[in-house]
N, C-alpha and C positions, 0 to 999 in steps of 0.2 A: 533382144528379150521379146518373146511373144507369148501371148496368153490364148492363143486360138485353140490349144488342146483343152481348155477348160470349156467343155462341151455344153454346159448348162451356163447360160447367160448370166444368171444371178450369181454364179461363182466368180465370174470375171472380177477383176480389182478395181478399186476406185483410184485413180491416179490423183496423187497429191503432189502439187508442184510449188516450189518456191526458188527464189534466186539463189539461196544456199541452204544453211542447216536450220534457219528460223522457222520454216514450215513445220518442223517437228513438233512445235507448240500446238499447232492446229491438229497434227497427226495424233497427238497424245489425247486431245479432246474428242477426236472421232473414235479412237479406241475405246475411250470410257463410254461414249454413247452407243457405239456399235461394235462390240469385240468380236463378233462372229463374221464381220466382213473381212475380205482380202484387201490389201493395200499396197500400192506401188508408189514409193516415195521417191521422186526425183528433185535433186537440188542442183542448181546451175551454178556451182561455186566458181567455175572457170570464167564465168561472164559477171561475177558479183563485183561491186554492188549495183543493183539496178537503180536504186534511188538517186544516183547522181548522173545517170545516162539521160538522153533525150527520149521523148515520148516515142518517137519513130523506132529507135533502137530497142526500146523495151517491147513495144508492140509487135516488131518483127520476131524477136526471140520468143516471146510468149506463144504467138500463133504457130511458129515452127514445132515448139515442143508439144503442144496440145494436138497438132496434126498427127504427130507420131504417136502420142498416147492412144488417140482414138483408132489409128490404122493398125495398132498392135492389140486392140481388144478390150481397152479400158471401158468399163460400163458407165462411169461418170468421172468427171474431173472436178477437183477442188483446186482453185487457184489460191493457195495459201500465202499470198504476198499482196500486200496493199497497192504497191507500186504497180505490179502486173495487172491486178484487178483494174485499176483506174485506167490503164492503157489499152486493155484488150477484151475484157470480158464481154462488153456488149456486141462488139464485132464477132466474138466466138460464138455467142449464142445465136447470132444471125446465121452464121455459116453451118452450125450443127444443131438445129432446132430439135432434133429428136434425142440428143444427148444432154442429161442433166449436167449443166456447167454451173458451178457455185463458186461466187467471189467472196471477198472478205473486205470489210470496212471497219474503221476505227469505232470502238464500242462508245461512242459519244453520247448516244440517246441515254443509257443509264447513268452515266456520269453526269450529264446535265440535269437530270431529273432527281438526283440524289439528295438534294437539299433545297434551301431557299435561297435562289439565285447564286449557286456555289461558284468559286473560282476554279476553273478547270484548264489544265494545260494538256495540249494534245501533242505527244512526242511521235514524230514520224519522218520518213526521209524527205528531203527538199523536193523531189519529184511529186510525191504524194500531196505535199502541201500546195504545191503549184497548180495541181489539177483541178479543173471544174468540179469534178465529181466531189471531191473534199469540200471545196468552198460552199457548193450547194448543201451538203450535209451541215456544215458549221452554221450557215445562214439560218437552217432550219431551227436551230437551238439558241440562237443569239439572244432571244427574248426571255429566257428562262435561265440563262447562266452567263457568267463572264468567261469567255472562251479565248485562250491564248494558243496559237499554233506554235510549236517549238521544233524547227528543223535540227536533226541530230547527225550531221555528217560524221562519219568516222566510229560511230558506236556499234554498227553492225559487224564491222571488222574484228572488234573485240571478240564477238561470239563466234565468228567463223573461225577464229584461231583457238577456239576453246577457252578464251579468258573470260570466265564469268564470276569469279571471286578473286580480286587482287586489289592492292593499295593503288595501283596505277589506274584501274578501272574506277574505283571509288573517287579518285581526284578528278578523273575526267568529268563524272557525273556531278561532283560539287561545283566545277567551273561551269557546266551547263545551266545549273540551276541558280547560280550565283545572282544573277540579275533579279531573281524573284524572291530574294531573302525577306524583304519587307511585306510580300504578299501573303495573306492568311489563305494558304492553298488547301483546297478540299479534296481534289481529285486529279489523278494523273491517267490519261488515256495512253495505253501503250499501242500507238498506231503503226507499228511494224511488227511482223510476227516473230522476229529475232528478240524484241525487247523483253518478253516474259521471263527470258533466261537470266535476266540481271535484276530480277525483282528484289532479291535479297540485298543487293547492294543499293538499289534504289530506296528501300526502307530504311537502311542506315543513313543515307542522306537526307531523306524526306521526313523521317520519323513515322510512327504508327498512326497518327491521326489523319494521314493522307492516304485515301483509298486508291488502289490501282484497278484499272479496268482494261480487259483484253478481248479481242473478238472471237478467239477460237471457240469457246463453247457454243456461242450463238450460231457460228458457221457450221458446227458439228449437228446442232439441231435441225438447221435448215437443210443440211444434206440428207438426213434422215427422212425429213418430211418430203423432199423432192424424190428420193428413191422409193418411198412407199407409193407416192402418187403415181410413179411410172411403173410400179409392180416389180421393182428391181431389188427388194431387200433380199438378202441371203437368208437361207433357213437358220432359225435360232437353234442353239444348243451344240454348234460346230464352231470350235474356236478358229479364227481366221489367221492368216499369215501376213507377215510384212516383208516386202522386197525393197532394198535400198539401191539407188542408184545416183551417181553423181558424175557431173561433167569434168570434175577436177579428182577423178577417182584415186584414192590411195588408201592403204590399210588404216592411216591415222583418221582420214575424213570418216570412214566407216565406224571406227571406234568412237568418234566423236558424236556420230547420228545416235548410235546405240546408248551411249552415256546420256545424251540430252533426252532421249525418249524415256529413260528410267528415272530421269531426275524429278524429284517432288520439289517444285519451286513455289 
């Protein structure tokens, strides 16, 4: 795939990258914020999950993908994966200082500030929770909220297989939250871009009084700000296009991408 024939730089796509289909939750937020932009969505499902790999493995994969996006003409890159952001975004910004590279982090700030010392669970992959970047973020808000990191190995695989509404998934979530039955829970942060797609099942398990927070909308706003700052926003009034690419490409995977993009969750 090459975008060099898009002779106006502002028409070049924004590359949106995730370890699989989860980053479509961020792509959806980007489309709501900037519907006139072109997007190139790449999911590395062949190497998923990233959250159980080593830091070096994730860093190597992420840098290789972003190298290709920029070589093929992307005007900006959104790393729509909390794990890949933790592993590689700082290094990528050093390598490509002229390219807007936007990462994502768990939406812990609004959750922590949502009440009087609320009880907040942060759902994330094991690697995201291990990384210093997340621990620095958590320590920043420990004084205003009771924050509990909750590693969720196995959850993203449900979404990768298109299982977002099932009894098996609901039971998985019930077991995940069982240790917190006696805790008056106020908020849950969806610290992996896959997790917004199981919001309906989470609400069944947690009840309506528990608010869910995700990082996609904030990432979309930051992307728009960075593009405006660099003079790279596409002319308004022209509807953009979306290209899907996946390392485990199949017709079923493309259909899942399209289904998730249209999903109102």
